[in-house]
TORPA-4810 file (N, C-alpha, C, O; in nm, 3 decimals):
<nodes>
NODE_1_0.081_-0.118_0.000_0.000_0.000_0.000_0.085_0.124_0.000_0.208_0.116_0.001_X
NODE_2_0.022_0.237_-0.001_0.093_0.364_0.001_0.081_0.424_0.140_-0.020_0.405_0.208_X
NODE_3_0.184_0.496_0.180_0.182_0.557_0.313_0.091_0.679_0.311_0.099_0.762_0.220_X
NODE_4_0.006_0.690_0.413_-0.077_0.809_0.423_-0.033_0.893_0.543_-0.057_1.014_0.544_X
NODE_5_0.029_0.833_0.643_0.090_0.906_0.754_0.212_0.825_0.797_0.240_0.719_0.741_X
NODE_6_0.281_0.875_0.894_0.399_0.803_0.942_0.359_0.673_1.011_0.440_0.581_1.022_X
NODE_7_0.235_0.664_1.060_0.194_0.548_1.137_0.100_0.453_1.064_0.106_0.332_1.087_X
NODE_8_0.016_0.503_0.977_-0.085_0.420_0.914_-0.053_0.395_0.767_-0.001_0.483_0.698_X
NODE_9_-0.085_0.276_0.721_-0.063_0.238_0.582_-0.197_0.198_0.524_-0.272_0.122_0.586_X
NODE_10_-0.229_0.249_0.405_-0.355_0.210_0.343_-0.339_0.070_0.286_-0.231_0.032_0.241_X
NODE_11_-0.447_-0.006_0.288_-0.447_-0.142_0.236_-0.561_-0.155_0.138_-0.660_-0.082_0.146_X
NODE_12_-0.547_-0.247_0.045_-0.662_-0.273_-0.042_-0.776_-0.333_0.041_-0.751_-0.390_0.147_X
NODE_13_-0.900_-0.321_-0.006_-1.012_-0.380_0.067_-0.991_-0.530_0.087_-0.924_-0.594_0.006_X
NODE_14_-1.048_-0.588_0.196_-1.027_-0.730_0.227_-1.059_-0.825_0.112_-0.987_-0.923_0.092_X
NODE_15_-1.165_-0.798_0.037_-1.200_-0.888_-0.073_-1.091_-0.887_-0.179_-1.059_-0.992_-0.236_X
NODE_16_-1.035_-0.772_-0.206_-0.925_-0.765_-0.304_-0.801_-0.837_-0.253_-0.730_-0.901_-0.330_X
NODE_17_-0.776_-0.828_-0.121_-0.660_-0.899_-0.065_-0.680_-1.049_-0.077_-0.584_-1.122_-0.104_X
NODE_18_-0.802_-1.095_-0.059_-0.831_-1.238_-0.074_-0.810_-1.278_-0.219_-0.746_-1.380_-0.247_X
NODE_19_-0.863_-1.199_-0.312_-0.850_-1.231_-0.455_-0.704_-1.231_-0.498_-0.664_-1.313_-0.581_X
NODE_20_-0.624_-1.141_-0.442_-0.483_-1.133_-0.479_-0.401_-1.247_-0.420_-0.295_-1.282_-0.473_X
NODE_21_-0.448_-1.304_-0.312_-0.373_-1.410_-0.244_-0.463_-1.528_-0.214_-0.475_-1.570_-0.099_X
NODE_22_-0.527_-1.582_-0.317_-0.625_-1.690_-0.300_-0.568_-1.811_-0.229_-0.628_-1.863_-0.134_X
NODE_23_-0.452_-1.857_-0.274_-0.394_-1.978_-0.214_-0.358_-1.956_-0.068_-0.387_-2.041_0.016_X
NODE_24_-0.295_-1.844_-0.040_-0.257_-1.817_0.099_-0.381_-1.805_0.186_-0.385_-1.859_0.297_X
NODE_25_-0.482_-1.736_0.138_-0.606_-1.720_0.213_-0.671_-1.856_0.237_-0.713_-1.887_0.349_X
NODE_26_-0.680_-1.937_0.133_-0.739_-2.071_0.146_-0.659_-2.155_0.245_-0.717_-2.228_0.326_X
NODE_27_-0.527_-2.144_0.240_-0.442_-2.221_0.331_-0.461_-2.175_0.475_-0.469_-2.258_0.566_X
NODE_28_-0.469_-2.044_0.497_-0.491_-1.992_0.633_-0.624_-2.042_0.688_-0.631_-2.084_0.803_X
NODE_29_-0.730_-2.038_0.606_-0.861_-2.082_0.652_-0.863_-2.233_0.674_-0.919_-2.281_0.772_X
NODE_30_-0.801_-2.310_0.582_-0.796_-2.455_0.597_-0.718_-2.496_0.721_-0.767_-2.575_0.802_X
NODE_31_-0.598_-2.444_0.736_-0.517_-2.476_0.854_-0.587_-2.426_0.980_-0.585_-2.492_1.084_X
NODE_32_-0.649_-2.308_0.970_-0.726_-2.256_1.084_-0.841_-2.347_1.121_-0.869_-2.368_1.239_X
NODE_33_-0.909_-2.401_1.020_-1.019_-2.494_1.047_-0.971_-2.620_1.117_-1.034_-2.667_1.212_X
NODE_34_-0.859_-2.673_1.071_-0.800_-2.791_1.137_-0.758_-2.754_1.279_-0.782_-2.829_1.374_X
NODE_35_-0.694_-2.637_1.292_-0.653_-2.591_1.424_-0.771_-2.570_1.517_-0.764_-2.604_1.636_X
NODE_36_-0.879_-2.515_1.465_-0.999_-2.494_1.547_-1.057_-2.626_1.593_-1.100_-2.640_1.708_X
NODE_37_-1.059_-2.724_1.502_-1.110_-2.857_1.539_-1.025_-2.918_1.649_-1.077_-2.967_1.750_X
NODE_38_-0.894_-2.916_1.630_-0.802_-2.974_1.730_-0.814_-2.900_1.863_-0.821_-2.963_1.968_X
NODE_39_-0.816_-2.767_1.858_-0.825_-2.687_1.981_-0.957_-2.712_2.053_-0.961_-2.719_2.176_X
NODE_40_-1.064_-2.724_1.977_-1.195_-2.747_2.039_-1.201_-2.885_2.103_-1.250_-2.900_2.215_X
NODE_41_-1.151_-2.986_2.034_-1.149_-3.122_2.092_-1.062_-3.123_2.217_-1.101_-3.178_2.320_X
NODE_42_-0.943_-3.061_2.209_-0.856_-3.053_2.326_-0.927_-2.979_2.440_-0.916_-3.019_2.556_X
NODE_43_-0.998_-2.871_2.407_-1.073_-2.797_2.508_-1.181_-2.882_2.573_-1.201_-2.875_2.694_X
NODE_44_-1.252_-2.962_2.493_-1.354_-3.051_2.549_-1.291_-3.158_2.639_-1.346_-3.190_2.744_X
NODE_45_-1.178_-3.212_2.597_-1.109_-3.313_2.679_-1.064_-3.252_2.812_-1.083_-3.312_2.918_X
NODE_46_-1.005_-3.133_2.806_-0.960_-3.065_2.928_-1.078_-3.029_3.017_-1.074_-3.054_3.138_X
NODE_47_-1.181_-2.972_2.959_-1.297_-2.934_3.042_-1.364_-3.057_3.102_-1.407_-3.054_3.217_X
NODE_48_-1.372_-3.165_3.025_-1.429_-3.289_3.080_-1.349_-3.341_3.198_-1.406_-3.382_3.299_X
NODE_49_-1.216_-3.340_3.185_-1.130_-3.386_3.294_-1.146_-3.296_3.417_-1.154_-3.345_3.530_X
NODE_50_-1.152_-3.165_3.395_-1.169_-3.072_3.507_-1.306_-3.087_3.571_-1.319_-3.078_3.693_X
NODE_51_-1.410_-3.108_3.490_-1.544_-3.128_3.547_-1.548_-3.255_3.632_-1.608_-3.256_3.740_X
NODE_52_-1.485_-3.361_3.584_-1.479_-3.485_3.663_-1.399_-3.462_3.792_-1.441_-3.506_3.899_X
NODE_53_-1.287_-3.395_3.782_-1.200_-3.372_3.899_-1.268_-3.286_4.005_-1.239_-3.299_4.123_X
NODE_54_-1.357_-3.200_3.963_-1.426_-3.111_4.058_-1.562_-3.165_4.100_-1.633_-3.100_4.177_X
NODE_55_-1.599_-3.282_4.050_-1.729_-3.339_4.084_-1.845_-3.273_4.011_-1.960_-3.288_4.052_X
NODE_56_-1.815_-3.200_3.905_-1.920_-3.128_3.831_-1.953_-3.195_3.698_-2.018_-3.136_3.612_X
NODE_57_-1.908_-3.318_3.682_-1.933_-3.390_3.558_-2.083_-3.396_3.530_-2.162_-3.424_3.620_X
NODE_58_-2.121_-3.369_3.409_-2.262_-3.372_3.372_-2.333_-3.239_3.386_-2.449_-3.227_3.347_X
NODE_59_-2.265_-3.138_3.442_-2.326_-3.006_3.454_-2.298_-2.933_3.322_-2.183_-2.899_3.293_X
NODE_60_-2.402_-2.909_3.242_-2.381_-2.850_3.109_-2.363_-2.698_3.116_-2.393_-2.635_3.217_X
NODE_61_-2.314_-2.643_3.007_-2.303_-2.499_2.991_-2.444_-2.445_2.966_-2.514_-2.491_2.876_X
NODE_62_-2.485_-2.349_3.044_-2.620_-2.293_3.032_-2.647_-2.241_2.892_-2.758_-2.253_2.842_X
NODE_63_-2.546_-2.183_2.828_-2.558_-2.133_2.692_-2.604_-2.244_2.597_-2.690_-2.222_2.512_X
NODE_64_-2.547_-2.363_2.612_-2.584_-2.475_2.526_-2.729_-2.519_2.551_-2.800_-2.554_2.457_X
NODE_65_-2.772_-2.516_2.676_-2.911_-2.549_2.707_-3.006_-2.447_2.643_-3.110_-2.484_2.588_X
NODE_66_-2.969_-2.319_2.651_-3.053_-2.214_2.592_-3.062_-2.229_2.441_-3.169_-2.210_2.383_X
NODE_67_-2.951_-2.262_2.376_-2.952_-2.283_2.231_-3.040_-2.402_2.196_-3.117_-2.397_2.100_X
NODE_68_-3.030_-2.509_2.274_-3.114_-2.627_2.251_-3.262_-2.594_2.261_-3.342_-2.639_2.180_X
NODE_69_-3.299_-2.514_2.363_-3.439_-2.473_2.379_-3.484_-2.386_2.261_-3.595_-2.401_2.210_X
NODE_70_-3.397_-2.295_2.219_-3.431_-2.207_2.107_-3.453_-2.288_1.980_-3.543_-2.257_1.901_X
NODE_71_-3.372_-2.391_1.961_-3.384_-2.472_1.839_-3.515_-2.550_1.835_-3.560_-2.591_1.728_X
NODE_72_-3.575_-2.572_1.951_-3.704_-2.642_1.957_-3.821_-2.551_1.926_-3.927_-2.599_1.884_X
NODE_73_-3.805_-2.420_1.945_-3.919_-2.329_1.932_-3.907_-2.228_1.819_-4.008_-2.178_1.770_X
NODE_74_-3.786_-2.197_1.776_-3.765_-2.094_1.674_-3.747_-2.163_1.539_-3.679_-2.265_1.531_X
NODE_75_-3.806_-2.109_1.433_-3.792_-2.171_1.301_-3.645_-2.187_1.261_-3.563_-2.099_1.286_X
NODE_76_-3.612_-2.302_1.199_-3.472_-2.330_1.163_-3.405_-2.220_1.080_-3.286_-2.193_1.100_X
NODE_77_-3.477_-2.157_0.990_-3.415_-2.053_0.907_-3.368_-1.935_0.992_-3.266_-1.873_0.961_X
NODE_78_-3.441_-1.904_1.099_-3.403_-1.796_1.190_-3.280_-1.838_1.271_-3.188_-1.759_1.289_X
NODE_79_-3.279_-1.962_1.317_-3.163_-2.015_1.392_-3.038_-2.006_1.304_-2.933_-1.960_1.349_X
NODE_80_-3.051_-2.052_1.180_-2.936_-2.050_1.088_-2.890_-1.906_1.063_-2.770_-1.878_1.068_X
NODE_81_-2.984_-1.815_1.038_-2.948_-1.676_1.010_-2.883_-1.608_1.129_-2.781_-1.540_1.116_X
NODE_82_-2.943_-1.626_1.247_-2.895_-1.553_1.365_-2.774_-1.621_1.429_-2.670_-1.558_1.446_X
NODE_83_-2.786_-1.749_1.464_-2.677_-1.818_1.533_-2.571_-1.871_1.439_-2.455_-1.887_1.477_X
NODE_84_-2.609_-1.898_1.315_-2.514_-1.955_1.221_-2.437_-1.852_1.142_-2.323_-1.876_1.103_X
NODE_85_-2.498_-1.735_1.117_-2.432_-1.636_1.031_-2.413_-1.501_1.103_-2.300_-1.455_1.120_X
NODE_86_-2.521_-1.439_1.144_-2.509_-1.303_1.199_-2.431_-1.301_1.330_-2.347_-1.213_1.351_X
NODE_87_-2.457_-1.396_1.418_-2.384_-1.402_1.545_-2.233_-1.411_1.524_-2.159_-1.331_1.581_X
NODE_88_-2.186_-1.506_1.443_-2.041_-1.513_1.418_-1.983_-1.385_1.358_-1.872_-1.345_1.395_X
NODE_89_-2.055_-1.321_1.267_-2.003_-1.198_1.206_-1.988_-1.089_1.312_-1.885_-1.022_1.318_X
NODE_90_-2.089_-1.071_1.395_-2.083_-0.969_1.500_-1.972_-1.002_1.600_-1.897_-0.914_1.641_X
NODE_91_-1.963_-1.129_1.640_-1.859_-1.169_1.734_-1.720_-1.146_1.674_-1.629_-1.101_1.744_X
NODE_92_-1.702_-1.176_1.547_-1.572_-1.153_1.484_-1.539_-1.005_1.478_-1.424_-0.966_1.499_X
NODE_93_-1.638_-0.922_1.449_-1.613_-0.778_1.444_-1.568_-0.727_1.581_-1.479_-0.644_1.591_X
NODE_94_-1.630_-0.778_1.686_-1.596_-0.732_1.820_-1.468_-0.796_1.873_-1.374_-0.725_1.910_X
NODE_95_-1.464_-0.929_1.875_-1.352_-0.998_1.941_-1.223_-0.998_1.859_-1.114_-0.994_1.917_X
NODE_96_-1.233_-1.001_1.730_-1.110_-0.999_1.650_-1.076_-0.857_1.608_-0.973_-0.804_1.650_X
NODE_97_-1.160_-0.793_1.528_-1.126_-0.661_1.475_-1.107_-0.560_1.587_-1.004_-0.492_1.591_X
NODE_98_-1.202_-0.548_1.677_-1.194_-0.445_1.779_-1.096_-0.482_1.890_-1.001_-0.408_1.917_X
NODE_99_-1.118_-0.597_1.956_-1.037_-0.628_2.073_-0.892_-0.660_2.041_-0.802_-0.607_2.106_X
NODE_100_-0.867_-0.744_1.942_-0.727_-0.777_1.911_-0.653_-0.650_1.870_-0.540_-0.628_1.913_X
NODE_101_-0.716_-0.569_1.787_-0.649_-0.446_1.744_-0.629_-0.350_1.860_-0.525_-0.285_1.870_X
NODE_102_-0.728_-0.338_1.949_-0.718_-0.247_2.063_-0.615_-0.297_2.164_-0.525_-0.222_2.203_X
NODE_103_-0.628_-0.421_2.208_-0.533_-0.476_2.306_-0.392_-0.479_2.247_-0.294_-0.456_2.318_X
NODE_104_-0.383_-0.508_2.117_-0.254_-0.514_2.050_-0.180_-0.381_2.046_-0.059_-0.379_2.025_X
NODE_105_-0.250_-0.272_2.064_-0.184_-0.141_2.070_-0.099_-0.127_2.196_-0.001_-0.053_2.199_X
NODE_106_-0.138_-0.201_2.302_-0.074_-0.186_2.432_0.006_-0.309_2.475_0.069_-0.308_2.581_X
NODE_107_0.002_-0.414_2.393_0.073_-0.537_2.430_0.114_-0.611_2.303_0.087_-0.566_2.192_X
NODE_108_0.177_-0.723_2.321_0.216_-0.806_2.208_0.092_-0.866_2.144_-0.011_-0.883_2.209_X
NODE_109_0.102_-0.897_2.016_-0.012_-0.952_1.943_-0.061_-1.081_2.005_-0.182_-1.101_2.017_X
NODE_110_0.030_-1.170_2.047_-0.014_-1.298_2.104_-0.094_-1.277_2.232_-0.187_-1.353_2.260_X
NODE_111_-0.061_-1.175_2.310_-0.137_-1.144_2.432_-0.278_-1.100_2.393_-0.376_-1.140_2.455_X
NODE_112_-0.287_-1.017_2.289_-0.417_-0.970_2.241_-0.502_-1.087_2.192_-0.622_-1.092_2.218_X
NODE_113_-0.439_-1.180_2.119_-0.512_-1.297_2.066_-0.563_-1.384_2.181_-0.679_-1.427_2.180_X
NODE_114_-0.479_-1.411_2.280_-0.520_-1.496_2.393_-0.627_-1.427_2.477_-0.727_-1.489_2.513_X
NODE_115_-0.607_-1.298_2.506_-0.706_-1.224_2.586_-0.841_-1.220_2.513_-0.945_-1.242_2.575_X
NODE_116_-0.838_-1.193_2.384_-0.961_-1.189_2.305_-1.029_-1.326_2.305_-1.151_-1.335_2.316_X
NODE_117_-0.950_-1.432_2.292_-1.006_-1.567_2.291_-1.071_-1.603_2.424_-1.178_-1.664_2.427_X
NODE_118_-1.006_-1.566_2.534_-1.063_-1.594_2.667_-1.191_-1.515_2.687_-1.290_-1.568_2.737_X
NODE_119_-1.189_-1.388_2.649_-1.312_-1.307_2.661_-1.423_-1.361_2.572_-1.540_-1.359_2.609_X
NODE_120_-1.386_-1.411_2.453_-1.484_-1.474_2.364_-1.547_-1.594_2.435_-1.669_-1.611_2.430_X
NODE_121_-1.467_-1.676_2.498_-1.521_-1.789_2.574_-1.613_-1.743_2.685_-1.718_-1.802_2.709_X
NODE_122_-1.573_-1.636_2.752_-1.650_-1.588_2.867_-1.788_-1.535_2.830_-1.878_-1.538_2.913_X
NODE_123_-1.808_-1.487_2.706_-1.942_-1.438_2.674_-2.042_-1.553_2.664_-2.163_-1.530_2.658_X
NODE_124_-1.992_-1.675_2.662_-2.080_-1.791_2.659_-2.120_-1.834_2.801_-2.196_-1.930_2.817_X
NODE_125_-2.069_-1.764_2.902_-2.104_-1.795_3.041_-2.232_-1.721_3.080_-2.258_-1.610_3.034_X
NODE_126_-2.311_-1.785_3.165_-2.432_-1.720_3.217_-2.421_-1.687_3.363_-2.507_-1.620_3.419_X
NODE_127_-2.313_-1.733_3.427_-2.289_-1.701_3.568_-2.141_-1.724_3.595_-2.068_-1.775_3.511_X
NODE_128_-2.100_-1.688_3.714_-1.960_-1.709_3.752_-1.940_-1.844_3.821_-1.843_-1.863_3.894_X
NODE_129_-2.032_-1.937_3.799_-2.020_-2.071_3.856_-1.898_-2.142_3.799_-1.862_-2.123_3.683_X
NODE_130_-1.835_-2.223_3.881_-1.717_-2.298_3.838_-1.748_-2.385_3.716_-1.666_-2.395_3.625_X
NODE_131_-1.865_-2.448_3.715_-1.901_-2.533_3.600_-1.907_-2.452_3.471_-1.867_-2.501_3.366_X
NODE_132_-1.955_-2.329_3.478_-1.960_-2.243_3.360_-1.818_-2.209_3.313_-1.788_-2.215_3.194_X
NODE_133_-1.731_-2.172_3.408_-1.593_-2.137_3.374_-1.521_-2.254_3.308_-1.445_-2.235_3.213_X
NODE_134_-1.543_-2.373_3.358_-1.478_-2.491_3.300_-1.538_-2.524_3.164_-1.465_-2.558_3.070_X
NODE_135_-1.669_-2.514_3.152_-1.737_-2.549_3.027_-1.707_-2.456_2.910_-1.730_-2.492_2.795_X
NODE_136_-1.656_-2.336_2.938_-1.626_-2.244_2.827_-1.486_-2.264_2.771_-1.448_-2.197_2.675_X
NODE_137_-1.409_-2.355_2.827_-1.273_-2.379_2.778_-1.270_-2.409_2.628_-1.188_-2.352_2.557_X
NODE_138_-1.358_-2.497_2.575_-1.354_-2.520_2.430_-1.385_-2.394_2.349_-1.327_-2.374_2.242_X
NODE_139_-1.475_-2.310_2.398_-1.508_-2.185_2.329_-1.387_-2.092_2.328_-1.356_-2.029_2.227_X
NODE_140_-1.319_-2.082_2.442_-1.200_-1.997_2.450_-1.091_-2.048_2.356_-1.025_-1.970_2.289_X
NODE_141_-1.073_-2.180_2.352_-0.972_-2.238_2.263_-1.005_-2.206_2.117_-0.916_-2.169_2.039_X
NODE_142_-1.131_-2.220_2.081_-1.174_-2.185_1.944_-1.152_-2.037_1.918_-1.107_-1.999_1.810_X
NODE_143_-1.184_-1.953_2.016_-1.163_-1.809_2.002_-1.018_-1.772_1.980_-0.988_-1.682_1.902_X
NODE_144_-0.928_-1.842_2.047_-0.785_-1.817_2.027_-0.745_-1.853_1.885_-0.672_-1.778_1.820_X
NODE_145_-0.792_-1.968_1.836_-0.760_-2.007_1.699_-0.818_-1.907_1.599_-0.751_-1.871_1.502_X
NODE_146_-0.940_-1.862_1.620_-0.998_-1.762_1.530_-0.915_-1.633_1.532_-0.902_-1.566_1.429_X
NODE_147_-0.861_-1.600_1.648_-0.772_-1.483_1.656_-0.644_-1.503_1.578_-0.596_-1.411_1.512_X
NODE_148_-0.589_-1.624_1.584_-0.468_-1.654_1.507_-0.499_-1.645_1.357_-0.419_-1.590_1.281_X
NODE_149_-0.614_-1.698_1.316_-0.653_-1.689_1.175_-0.666_-1.543_1.133_-0.619_-1.505_1.025_X
NODE_150_-0.727_-1.464_1.217_-0.742_-1.321_1.188_-0.605_-1.255_1.167_-0.584_-1.183_1.069_X
NODE_151_-0.513_-1.280_1.259_-0.380_-1.218_1.250_-0.302_-1.274_1.131_-0.242_-1.197_1.055_X
NODE_152_-0.301_-1.406_1.114_-0.223_-1.468_1.006_-0.277_-1.435_0.867_-0.205_-1.445_0.768_X
NODE_153_-0.403_-1.396_0.859_-0.461_-1.359_0.729_-0.435_-1.213_0.696_-0.492_-1.160_0.601_X
NODE_154_-0.351_-1.149_0.773_-0.326_-1.007_0.750_-0.436_-0.921_0.809_-0.465_-0.812_0.759_X
NODE_155_-0.500_-0.972_0.916_-0.611_-0.905_0.984_-0.731_-0.888_0.891_-0.799_-0.786_0.890_X
NODE_156_-0.753_-0.992_0.813_-0.866_-0.994_0.721_-0.983_-1.061_0.792_-0.984_-1.182_0.812_X
NODE_157_-1.080_-0.981_0.829_-1.193_-1.030_0.908_-1.275_-1.136_0.834_-1.337_-1.221_0.897_X
NODE_158_-1.275_-1.130_0.701_-1.351_-1.229_0.625_-1.304_-1.371_0.656_-1.385_-1.463_0.664_X
NODE_159_-1.175_-1.389_0.672_-1.121_-1.523_0.695_-1.171_-1.582_0.828_-1.222_-1.694_0.831_X
NODE_160_-1.156_-1.506_0.937_-1.202_-1.559_1.065_-1.355_-1.567_1.070_-1.409_-1.657_1.133_X
NODE_161_-1.424_-1.475_1.003_-1.571_-1.479_1.003_-1.623_-1.600_0.927_-1.715_-1.668_0.974_X
NODE_162_-1.565_-1.628_0.810_-1.609_-1.746_0.733_-1.584_-1.873_0.814_-1.670_-1.961_0.819_X
NODE_163_-1.468_-1.882_0.876_-1.439_-2.001_0.957_-1.535_-2.012_1.075_-1.583_-2.121_1.105_X
NODE_164_-1.563_-1.901_1.141_-1.656_-1.901_1.255_-1.796_-1.943_1.210_-1.863_-2.019_1.279_X
NODE_165_-1.840_-1.893_1.095_-1.971_-1.932_1.042_-1.974_-2.082_1.015_-2.071_-2.149_1.050_X
NODE_166_-1.869_-2.135_0.955_-1.864_-2.279_0.926_-1.866_-2.361_1.055_-1.932_-2.465_1.060_X
NODE_167_-1.795_-2.316_1.156_-1.794_-2.387_1.285_-1.935_-2.387_1.344_-1.984_-2.492_1.386_X
NODE_168_-1.999_-2.271_1.349_-2.134_-2.265_1.407_-2.233_-2.349_1.328_-2.313_-2.422_1.386_X
NODE_169_-2.229_-2.338_1.195_-2.323_-2.415_1.114_-2.300_-2.565_1.128_-2.395_-2.643_1.126_X
NODE_170_-2.174_-2.606_1.143_-2.146_-2.750_1.156_-2.201_-2.806_1.286_-2.226_-2.927_1.295_X
NODE_171_-2.219_-2.723_1.387_-2.279_-2.774_1.510_-2.430_-2.752_1.514_-2.501_-2.825_1.582_X
NODE_172_-2.480_-2.652_1.441_-2.624_-2.625_1.441_-2.702_-2.716_1.347_-2.803_-2.775_1.386_X
NODE_173_-2.656_-2.727_1.225_-2.733_-2.799_1.121_-2.768_-2.942_1.160_-2.883_-2.982_1.141_X
NODE_174_-2.676_-3.021_1.213_-2.714_-3.159_1.248_-2.816_-3.167_1.361_-2.881_-3.270_1.379_X
NODE_175_-2.830_-3.058_1.438_-2.920_-3.061_1.554_-3.054_-2.991_1.531_-3.137_-2.983_1.622_X
NODE_176_-3.075_-2.940_1.410_-3.203_-2.877_1.381_-3.313_-2.983_1.374_-3.290_-3.093_1.324_X
NODE_177_-3.432_-2.949_1.424_-3.542_-3.046_1.415_-3.579_-3.069_1.268_-3.575_-2.976_1.186_X
NODE_178_-3.614_-3.193_1.236_-3.646_-3.222_1.095_-3.792_-3.202_1.063_-3.833_-3.222_0.949_X
</nodes>
């Protein structure tokens, strides 16, 4: 890009950056998807072990119960639109674009990515109960990976948003009532 001030550099729009670097973008999203899967599974294994160790095994995340109830009463197209597409886009705008960029001004990028990921996990909590804190570990792990995808894609929000949408849809679609 061209310099517009001593501190800021103009960049082409995100869609143009994707078009100019299709293979790299596809690789970042693909590796990010694999990373998100691995991180989420590891998060579930860790949270399961911690729930067992604390005697809280079988106590679900309230957020998951609420989503299950919503899926029984709200039309599937609304669930897909809101939880599958719009929710991930808004979350990516806040947790990746806003928080990583803001926290990154005052700390190292990896600190911003981890902090953003933990805060992303925490928005899935409904109380400060220990079971809630343990149950959000997979969400926080996924949030960290989405942050890495955001940073590694050149801070292209489309990459982390598309991956987040795919993650949400992959868990929603199989559970929609037929």
